[in-house]
C-alpha positions in Angstrom: 13.8 23.5 -4.1 15.1 25.9 -6.7 12.4 28.3 -8.1 12.9 26.9 -11.6 12.2 23.4 -10.3 8.6 24.4 -9.3 7.6 24.8 -12.9 9.3 21.6 -13.9 7.7 19.7 -11.1 4.2 21.0 -11.9 4.7 20.0 -15.5 5.8 16.5 -14.4 2.8 16.1 -12.2 0.5 17.4 -14.9 1.9 14.8 -17.4 1.7 12.1 -14.7 -2.0 12.9 -14.4 -2.5 12.7 -18.1 -3.6 16.4 -18.4 -2.8 18.9 -21.2 -2.0 22.5 -20.2 -5.5 23.4 -21.4 -7.2 20.8 -19.2 -5.2 21.8 -16.1 -5.9 25.5 -16.8 -9.7 24.7 -17.2 -9.8 22.8 -13.9 -8.0 25.6 -12.1 -9.9 28.4 -13.8 -6.6 29.8 -15.3 -5.4 30.3 -18.8 -3.3 27.8 -20.8 -0.8 30.6 -21.3 -0.4 31.1 -17.5 0.1 27.4 -17.0 2.8 27.4 -19.7 4.5 30.4 -18.1 4.6 28.7 -14.7 6.0 25.5 -16.2 8.7 27.4 -18.1 9.3 29.6 -15.0 8.5 32.8 -16.8 6.2 33.6 -13.8 5.5 32.1 -10.4 2.0 31.5 -9.0 0.7 32.9 -5.8 0.5 30.5 -2.9 -3.3 30.3 -3.3 -3.0 29.5 -7.0 -0.2 27.0 -6.4 -2.4 25.4 -3.7 -5.3 25.1 -6.2 -3.0 23.7 -9.0 -1.6 21.1 -6.6 -5.1 20.1 -5.4 -6.1 19.4 -9.0 -2.9 17.4 -9.5 -3.7 15.2 -6.5 -1.1 16.5 -4.0 -0.5 19.3 -1.5 2.1 21.9 -0.6 3.7 19.6 2.0 4.2 16.7 -0.4 5.2 19.0 -3.3 8.0 20.6 -1.4 9.2 17.5 0.5 12.5 16.7 -1.2 13.6 14.1 1.3 11.1 11.4 0.7 10.8 9.7 -2.7 7.8 7.4 -3.4 9.0 3.8 -3.4 7.1 1.3 -5.4 9.4 -1.7 -5.4 10.8 -3.5 -2.3 13.4 -6.2 -2.1 14.1 -8.8 0.6 16.6 -6.4 2.2 13.6 -4.1 2.9 11.5 -6.9 4.6 11.2 -7.4 8.3 10.9 -10.9 9.7 9.8 -12.3 13.0 10.0 -16.0 14.0 7.7 -17.4 16.8 9.1 -20.8 17.9 6.2 -21.5 20.2 3.7 -21.2 17.4 6.0 -22.6 14.7 5.5 -19.7 12.4 7.5 -16.9 10.7 5.9 -13.6 9.6 7.7 -11.6 6.9 6.4 -8.0 6.4 7.1 -7.5 2.7 6.1 -3.8 2.5 8.0 -1.6 5.0 5.9 0.8 7.1 2.7 -0.6 5.6 0.7 0.8 8.5 0.5 4.1 6.6 -1.2 2.4 3.7 -4.6 0.9 3.2 -3.4 -2.7 3.0 -0.7 -4.6 4.8 0.7 -7.7 3.0 2.7 -10.3 4.8 4.2 -13.7 4.0 3.3 -16.2 6.7 5.3 -19.5 6.9 3.7 -22.2 9.0 5.7 -25.2 9.9 3.8 -28.5 10.4 1.6 -28.0 13.4 2.2 -24.2 13.2 -0.5 -21.6 13.9 -0.9 -17.9 13.3 -1.8 -15.5 16.0 -5.5 -15.6 16.6 -7.1 -12.2 15.7 -10.1 -11.0 17.6 -13.0 -9.5 15.6 -12.1 -6.1 14.1 -13.2 -3.9 11.2 -11.7 -4.7 7.9 -11.2 -7.5 5.4 -8.4 -10.1 4.7 -7.3 -11.9 1.7 -4.9 -14.8 1.4 -3.2 -16.9 -1.3 -1.6 -20.2 -0.4 1.7 -20.3 -2.2 2.8 -23.6 -0.8 1.2 -26.5 1.2 -2.2 -26.5 2.8 -3.7 -24.6 5.7 -6.9 -24.5 7.8 -8.6 -21.2 7.8 -10.6 -20.6 11.0 -13.3 -17.9 10.9 -15.6 -17.9 13.9 -16.6 -21.5 14.5 -16.1 -22.6 10.9 -13.0 -24.3 9.4 -12.0 -24.3 5.8 -9.2 -26.3 4.1 -7.3 -24.0 1.7 -4.8 -25.8 -0.6 -1.8 -24.6 -2.6 -3.0 -22.3 -5.4 -6.3 -21.4 -3.7 -7.3 -18.1 -2.2 -9.4 -17.0 0.8 -11.2 -13.8 1.5 -13.4 -12.8 4.5 -14.7 -9.9 6.6 -12.8 -9.7 9.9 -15.8 -9.4 12.1 -15.2 -12.9 13.7 -12.2 -14.4 15.4 -9.9 -15.7 12.7 -6.6 -17.6 12.3 -4.6 -20.0 10.2 -3.3 -23.4 11.1 -1.1 -26.0 9.4 -2.2 -29.6 10.1 -0.1 -31.1 7.3 3.3 -32.6 7.4 4.9 -30.0 5.2 5.6 -26.3 5.5 2.8 -23.9 4.3 3.5 -20.5 2.9 0.7 -17.9 2.6 0.6 -14.4 1.1 -1.9 -12.7 3.5 -3.2 -9.2 3.1 -5.1 -7.2 5.7 -7.1 -4.0 5.2 -6.7 -1.9 7.3 -3.2 -2.9 8.4 -3.4 -5.2 11.4 -0.5 -7.6 11.4 
């Protein structure tokens, strides 16, 4: 990273956080003039001052200087990973690459007639689902719930849980787990 880019990047982060130069200066116990000089690269901050500024801006030195990895917010089908299980008559599509590093992991689950998801043992976390097409049976512990197209489900994952398709048409479910478990 070029030295002049440090000031520009700090300014971009400040604006992204909705802060004025004065607000950033106040939170860092610096002057508005000093922040302005950094942003216009008339001066450079010490490492400890830079560390403090970045902490206020919600980042750290490693992320700030990492030029290789851009944040990605939009994923297309070319980014998805798909796995078909013939025995259980289902297809799982991971729709956010490397979701294990995030708080949530969304998948699209397609259940053919008679298809079942993998049965999950109790674990910490929560799961949410939205039936995009068809109808499924949600099994949580010993209870069974019919969830139709357009309906949602939500449960704590402290009991054995799975999905089944007892209908004669394919069911498609958007299923989100936190923490990532799929």
